[in-house]
matplotlib code that plots the C-alpha trace (Angstrom):
import matplotlib.pyplot as plt

x = [4.2, 8.0, 7.9, 5.7, 8.0, 11.0, 9.2, 8.3, 11.9, 13.2, 10.7, 11.7, 15.4, 14.5, 12.5, 15.4, 17.8, 15.5, 15.2, 18.9, 19.6, 17.0, 18.5, 21.9, 20.5, 18.3, 20.6, 22.2, 18.8, 17.9, 20.8, 20.2, 23.5, 23.0, 25.3, 28.6, 29.3, 32.6, 34.5, 37.9, 39.1, 39.3, 39.5, 36.9, 37.7, 37.2, 37.6, 39.4, 40.5, 37.7, 36.9, 34.7, 31.8, 32.3, 29.1, 29.3, 27.3, 28.9, 25.7, 22.6, 24.3, 23.3, 19.8, 19.9, 22.1, 21.2, 23.5, 22.3, 24.1, 22.5, 23.6, 21.6, 18.4, 18.4, 19.2, 20.9, 20.9, 24.4, 23.5, 20.4, 20.6, 18.5, 20.4, 18.7, 20.9, 22.5, 26.1, 28.7, 30.2, 29.6, 32.1, 30.5, 32.9, 32.3, 33.8, 32.4, 34.1, 32.0, 28.6, 26.6, 25.7, 27.8, 29.3, 32.3, 31.4, 29.7, 27.7, 26.0, 26.6, 23.9, 24.1, 21.2, 21.8, 19.6, 20.6, 18.7, 17.7, 14.1, 13.9, 11.7, 8.9, 11.2, 12.4, 15.9, 18.3, 18.9, 22.1, 22.4, 25.5, 25.8, 28.8, 29.3, 32.1, 33.7, 33.9, 37.0, 37.5, 39.8, 43.5, 46.0, 47.8, 51.4, 54.0, 57.5, 59.9, 63.2, 64.5, 67.5, 68.0, 70.5, 70.7, 73.4, 72.3, 72.5, 72.8, 70.6, 68.4, 67.2, 64.0, 62.2, 58.4, 55.3, 52.1, 48.8, 48.2, 45.9, 48.8, 49.5, 52.3, 54.5, 57.7, 58.9, 57.5, 59.7, 58.1, 57.6, 60.2, 59.3, 61.6, 59.9, 60.0, 61.1, 59.6, 61.4, 64.9, 65.0, 66.6, 64.1, 61.3, 59.7, 56.7, 59.0, 59.8, 63.1, 63.5, 66.3, 65.5, 67.5, 67.4, 68.8, 71.3, 68.6, 65.9, 65.3, 67.0, 63.7, 61.8, 60.9, 59.6, 56.6, 56.3, 53.2, 51.1, 48.4, 46.0, 44.5, 41.4, 43.6, 43.3, 46.6, 48.0, 51.0, 53.5, 55.9, 59.5, 61.5, 65.3, 68.1, 69.7, 73.5, 74.8, 77.3, 79.1, 78.9, 81.3, 81.1, 83.8, 84.5, 85.9, 87.3, 86.5, 89.2, 88.7, 90.7, 88.4, 85.2, 86.4, 87.9, 85.7, 82.4, 81.4, 82.0, 79.3, 76.6, 74.9, 72.9, 74.8, 72.9, 73.9, 77.6, 77.3, 76.5, 78.9, 81.3, 79.2, 76.0, 77.6, 78.7, 75.2, 73.7, 75.8, 75.8, 72.0, 70.3, 72.6, 73.2, 69.4, 69.1, 71.9, 70.4, 67.0, 68.6, 70.4, 67.1, 65.4, 68.1, 68.4, 64.7, 64.4, 65.2, 66.1, 64.1, 67.0, 70.4, 73.3, 75.9, 78.0, 79.4, 81.0, 81.7, 85.3, 87.0, 89.1, 92.5, 95.1, 92.8, 92.8, 89.6, 89.8, 86.2, 83.4, 79.8, 77.2, 79.8, 78.0, 80.1, 80.0, 81.6, 83.1, 84.2, 86.3, 85.8, 82.0, 79.6, 78.4, 76.4, 76.2, 75.8, 75.9, 78.7, 76.8, 79.7, 83.3, 86.2, 88.9, 92.3, 95.3, 97.3, 96.2, 94.3, 94.1, 91.6, 88.2, 87.0, 83.4, 82.7, 80.7, 79.0, 76.0, 74.7, 75.7, 72.6, 74.2, 77.5, 77.9, 78.3, 76.4, 77.0, 78.8, 79.8, 81.4, 81.8, 79.8, 79.1, 76.2, 75.9, 72.7, 73.4, 69.8, 67.1, 67.3, 71.0, 73.3, 76.8, 78.0, 81.5, 82.1, 84.7, 86.0, 88.4, 87.3, 84.8, 85.5, 81.8, 78.5, 74.8, 73.6, 77.0, 77.2, 80.3, 82.1, 83.7, 86.9, 86.2, 87.5, 84.8, 87.1, 89.8, 89.9, 89.9, 88.8, 85.7, 82.7, 83.1, 86.4, 89.4, 91.8, 92.0, 90.0, 87.0, 83.6, 82.1, 78.5, 76.0, 72.2, 69.2, 66.0, 67.1, 68.5, 72.2, 73.4, 76.5, 78.9, 81.3, 78.7, 78.8, 82.6, 82.5, 82.3, 81.2, 78.3, 77.2, 77.5, 75.7, 72.9, 72.2, 73.5, 71.7, 68.3, 68.9, 70.0, 66.7, 68.3, 65.8, 65.9, 68.0, 71.3, 70.4, 69.3, 72.5, 74.6, 72.7, 73.7, 77.3, 76.7, 78.5, 78.6, 81.5, 83.8, 86.2, 89.0, 88.1, 90.0, 88.8, 87.9, 85.8]
y = [168.6, 168.6, 168.6, 165.5, 163.7, 164.5, 163.2, 159.9, 159.5, 160.0, 157.4, 155.0, 155.4, 154.9, 151.8, 150.4, 151.1, 149.4, 146.4, 146.3, 146.6, 144.0, 141.6, 142.1, 141.7, 138.6, 137.0, 134.7, 133.8, 132.7, 130.3, 126.8, 125.2, 122.9, 122.9, 121.0, 118.1, 116.4, 114.5, 115.5, 111.9, 109.7, 106.6, 103.9, 102.5, 104.9, 104.5, 106.3, 109.2, 111.9, 113.3, 116.2, 116.6, 119.8, 121.4, 124.7, 126.9, 129.9, 131.4, 131.9, 130.1, 127.1, 126.9, 123.5, 120.4, 116.9, 113.9, 110.4, 107.1, 103.8, 100.3, 97.1, 98.7, 101.5, 105.1, 107.6, 111.3, 112.7, 116.3, 118.4, 122.1, 124.9, 128.2, 131.5, 133.2, 131.6, 130.5, 129.9, 126.8, 124.4, 121.7, 118.9, 116.9, 113.1, 110.7, 107.3, 105.7, 107.8, 107.0, 104.9, 101.4, 101.6, 98.2, 97.4, 96.7, 98.6, 101.7, 104.2, 107.9, 110.2, 114.0, 116.2, 119.9, 122.8, 126.3, 129.5, 129.9, 131.0, 128.4, 125.3, 127.4, 128.8, 125.4, 125.9, 123.6, 120.2, 118.1, 114.5, 112.7, 109.0, 106.8, 103.3, 103.2, 100.4, 101.1, 99.7, 100.8, 98.0, 98.9, 96.5, 94.0, 94.6, 92.1, 93.0, 90.2, 91.6, 94.8, 96.3, 96.2, 99.0, 102.1, 104.7, 108.3, 109.9, 106.5, 104.0, 101.1, 98.2, 96.3, 93.5, 93.3, 91.9, 93.6, 92.5, 92.5, 95.6, 97.8, 100.7, 102.4, 101.3, 102.2, 104.0, 107.3, 109.4, 112.8, 114.4, 112.2, 109.0, 106.1, 103.8, 100.1, 98.1, 94.7, 91.9, 92.6, 90.0, 86.8, 83.9, 86.1, 88.1, 89.0, 90.6, 94.3, 95.9, 99.4, 101.6, 104.4, 107.1, 108.3, 111.6, 113.8, 116.5, 114.2, 113.9, 110.9, 109.6, 109.8, 106.6, 106.0, 103.9, 101.3, 102.1, 100.5, 102.4, 100.9, 102.7, 103.7, 105.6, 103.2, 103.1, 100.7, 101.7, 99.9, 101.7, 100.5, 99.9, 99.9, 101.1, 104.3, 104.2, 107.6, 108.9, 112.0, 114.9, 117.8, 121.5, 123.7, 127.4, 128.7, 132.2, 133.9, 136.0, 139.0, 137.1, 134.1, 136.2, 138.2, 135.4, 132.4, 133.6, 136.7, 135.0, 132.4, 135.1, 135.8, 138.6, 141.9, 143.6, 141.0, 141.4, 145.1, 144.2, 144.0, 141.0, 139.4, 140.0, 138.5, 135.4, 134.9, 135.2, 132.3, 130.2, 130.5, 131.3, 129.6, 126.6, 126.1, 126.3, 123.7, 121.4, 121.5, 120.6, 117.6, 116.5, 116.7, 114.5, 112.0, 111.3, 109.7, 106.2, 103.4, 100.4, 97.9, 97.4, 99.0, 98.7, 95.7, 95.2, 97.9, 101.4, 102.6, 105.7, 107.8, 106.0, 107.3, 110.1, 111.7, 112.8, 116.5, 117.1, 114.8, 114.4, 116.6, 118.9, 122.0, 124.9, 128.4, 130.9, 134.1, 137.4, 139.9, 137.9, 137.8, 135.0, 135.4, 132.3, 128.5, 125.4, 121.6, 120.0, 117.2, 115.0, 114.1, 116.3, 114.0, 115.2, 113.6, 115.9, 118.4, 117.3, 113.5, 111.2, 110.9, 107.4, 106.1, 104.7, 101.9, 101.0, 103.0, 105.5, 109.2, 111.1, 114.6, 116.1, 119.9, 123.0, 123.1, 126.4, 125.9, 122.4, 123.5, 121.0, 118.0, 114.4, 112.5, 108.7, 106.7, 103.3, 102.1, 101.7, 105.4, 105.4, 108.1, 109.4, 113.0, 114.2, 117.9, 120.6, 118.8, 120.4, 118.4, 115.7, 112.3, 111.2, 112.6, 112.1, 108.6, 106.9, 103.6, 103.5, 100.7, 100.8, 103.0, 104.2, 107.8, 110.5, 113.5, 115.1, 116.9, 120.7, 123.7, 124.9, 126.2, 127.1, 125.3, 126.8, 124.3, 121.2, 118.4, 116.1, 116.7, 113.3, 112.8, 109.9, 110.5, 108.3, 109.4, 113.1, 112.9, 113.2, 110.1, 108.9, 108.0, 105.8, 103.0, 102.3, 102.1, 99.4, 95.8, 94.4, 96.8, 96.0, 92.2, 92.4, 94.8, 94.8, 91.8, 89.1, 90.8, 91.1, 87.5, 86.4, 85.5, 87.1, 84.8, 84.4, 84.8, 88.3, 89.3, 88.0, 89.8, 93.0, 92.9, 93.3, 96.5, 99.4, 103.2, 104.4, 107.4, 109.2, 111.7, 115.3, 118.5, 122.0, 122.7, 125.0]
z = [52.9, 52.9, 56.7, 56.7, 54.3, 56.5, 59.6, 57.7, 56.6, 60.1, 61.4, 58.7, 59.7, 63.3, 62.5, 60.4, 63.2, 65.7, 63.4, 62.9, 66.6, 67.4, 64.9, 66.4, 69.9, 69.2, 66.6, 69.2, 70.5, 67.0, 66.6, 65.3, 66.6, 69.6, 72.6, 72.4, 74.9, 75.5, 78.2, 79.7, 79.2, 76.1, 78.3, 78.0, 81.4, 84.4, 88.1, 90.9, 88.7, 88.4, 85.1, 83.9, 81.5, 79.5, 78.1, 76.2, 73.9, 72.2, 70.9, 73.2, 76.1, 78.1, 79.6, 81.2, 81.7, 83.0, 83.5, 84.2, 84.7, 83.8, 85.0, 85.2, 84.2, 86.8, 86.4, 88.7, 88.3, 88.7, 87.9, 86.9, 86.6, 85.1, 84.8, 85.8, 83.3, 80.2, 80.7, 78.0, 79.5, 82.4, 83.7, 85.7, 87.8, 87.9, 90.5, 89.7, 92.6, 94.9, 93.3, 95.8, 94.7, 91.5, 90.6, 88.4, 84.8, 82.0, 82.6, 80.2, 80.7, 79.2, 79.0, 77.7, 77.3, 76.0, 75.0, 75.5, 71.8, 71.1, 68.3, 68.6, 70.1, 72.8, 73.8, 72.4, 70.7, 72.3, 72.4, 73.6, 74.4, 75.3, 76.0, 77.4, 79.9, 81.9, 85.7, 87.4, 91.0, 92.2, 92.4, 90.7, 92.8, 93.9, 95.3, 96.5, 95.5, 96.6, 98.1, 99.8, 103.6, 103.4, 101.3, 101.4, 102.0, 98.6, 97.0, 95.1, 96.1, 93.8, 94.0, 92.2, 92.2, 90.4, 89.4, 87.9, 84.2, 84.3, 85.6, 83.3, 85.3, 88.2, 90.0, 93.1, 94.2, 96.5, 97.2, 93.9, 92.2, 90.3, 89.4, 86.8, 86.9, 83.9, 82.8, 81.0, 82.3, 85.1, 83.9, 83.6, 85.1, 82.3, 84.6, 87.2, 87.2, 88.2, 89.6, 90.8, 93.1, 95.0, 98.6, 97.3, 99.2, 99.6, 101.0, 104.8, 106.4, 107.9, 104.6, 102.8, 99.3, 98.2, 95.5, 93.5, 90.7, 88.8, 86.3, 83.2, 85.3, 87.7, 90.6, 92.6, 95.1, 97.3, 99.4, 101.7, 101.3, 104.4, 104.7, 107.0, 105.7, 105.9, 106.8, 104.3, 105.6, 103.2, 103.9, 103.7, 102.1, 101.6, 98.4, 98.0, 94.7, 93.0, 90.7, 88.0, 88.3, 88.2, 85.1, 83.1, 84.0, 85.5, 83.4, 80.0, 80.9, 80.9, 77.6, 79.2, 78.7, 81.5, 84.0, 83.1, 84.1, 87.8, 90.7, 90.7, 93.4, 91.4, 88.3, 90.2, 91.8, 88.3, 87.1, 90.2, 90.7, 87.4, 84.9, 87.2, 87.4, 83.6, 83.3, 85.9, 84.3, 81.0, 82.7, 84.2, 80.9, 79.3, 82.2, 82.6, 79.2, 80.2, 77.8, 79.0, 78.8, 80.4, 78.4, 81.1, 82.1, 85.6, 87.7, 86.4, 86.2, 87.5, 85.1, 84.9, 87.3, 88.5, 91.9, 93.6, 94.2, 95.2, 96.5, 95.8, 97.5, 98.9, 100.1, 99.0, 100.3, 98.0, 99.5, 97.9, 99.8, 103.0, 102.7, 101.7, 98.2, 97.5, 98.1, 95.9, 96.1, 94.0, 92.3, 91.2, 91.7, 90.4, 89.0, 88.0, 86.3, 84.0, 81.4, 78.3, 79.1, 77.4, 79.2, 79.3, 79.3, 82.8, 81.2, 77.9, 76.8, 74.2, 73.9, 75.0, 74.9, 73.6, 73.6, 75.7, 78.9, 80.8, 84.1, 83.1, 79.9, 77.1, 78.4, 77.4, 79.0, 78.5, 78.8, 80.4, 80.4, 83.1, 84.0, 84.8, 83.2, 83.7, 83.0, 81.9, 82.2, 81.5, 78.4, 76.1, 73.0, 71.9, 70.3, 70.2, 69.1, 70.1, 69.2, 69.2, 71.1, 73.3, 75.2, 78.7, 78.7, 75.2, 74.8, 74.9, 74.6, 76.6, 79.9, 80.0, 82.0, 80.0, 82.0, 85.6, 86.2, 87.9, 86.4, 84.0, 85.5, 84.8, 86.5, 86.8, 87.8, 88.0, 87.5, 88.1, 86.4, 86.7, 90.2, 91.0, 93.0, 94.9, 92.1, 94.2, 94.6, 90.9, 90.9, 93.6, 92.0, 95.4, 95.7, 92.2, 92.9, 96.2, 95.4, 91.7, 89.8, 91.9, 91.3, 87.6, 87.5, 89.1, 92.5, 94.8, 97.8, 100.9, 99.3, 98.1, 101.6, 103.1, 100.6, 101.3, 105.0, 103.9, 102.0, 103.6, 103.0, 100.9, 101.4, 99.1, 99.5, 99.0, 98.5, 97.7, 94.1, 92.2]

ax = plt.figure().add_subplot(projection="3d")
ax.plot(x, y, z, "-o")
ax.set_aspect("equal")
plt.show()
């Protein structure tokens, strides 16, 4: 009798375990939640830019998905799939510009999905999604009003253009760099856009940018810009590193104790490559936040009584004990007067940055509007703070030798939308008057083109400097 009771007890335990296991196993199949359906875009107008339909089911998994498009009383099936095994998520790409016979205007997108639940007599839970979209597959219009016939290698060009009202974004695209256009800055022409762009020092001479306009549906129209590139000669220099310079100027810039324990050459490379990259990324972050209005007035000014000690885009080779240690481009001018002299704002603007900046030491960056910035490095002290409005020649601080500086001087740089550009152009009143001011004043006809022909490349003295 006891044996029989024991057997029954064991059987009951086994049955309970089986029921429990079955419940765990089939619980997802018993879910009552329908699949989730969403789009990868929130836009109501779609066109050239593809989007995705995202269908997911975290329980039993997806059993089937179908997508149809309705327009003018006719339906087109974009996707229809029954899965052999349930899947947790399915992304269905949609490119409406490639759908045959689709016309611009309203369409209705419908998505039906079922999961693998055994509810509803094994039919599963159903989800339906419906959204009315506007199809736009026509790019915006684009008209070039004024451009530059000549652009200095490493320098800046200026253009004026018009776009259609449906344009959401426009400007100049040069490789992976983008220079935005700004509306309502051209005198008496509120519908015109103005853009500055750079043919940067590190871009091939035969490369050319494109003027682009993109609407909110993602349709883009491009127009290649044509100009003659004036060759500006950039020099190369060799700078010998001393143990004193490495110990007293380079090593202190590293906050990584492990890096400081390397060889003198390794310490220098850590600063020249790693820290320089961090600093340049920070500069790019600051100088790509453009103010959409003009803050400067006329030509920029050079530091009073200063002497150019090093030029822009100088390719420097650093040597240690007679062997090459590393290279770097010098992205500005080194200007010297005497020690601890007042550093003047090159033009009016707003202080975008004031603080320590690695190899540049104590640094001020001014925002002059329309993507144009100036940088003042190696300062000994500050007379301004972030957010201050400054006027031309207003003191920003005093020169020093903070950062990677071998002596007291000012490192002066000009940046356009994150890209270092030739500073001397902006010091030249004639270049400003010929290439920039006529366009901003709304003079976009023959007189501008004639003035552009007179534009010449600029040179500056250069001596070795760290």
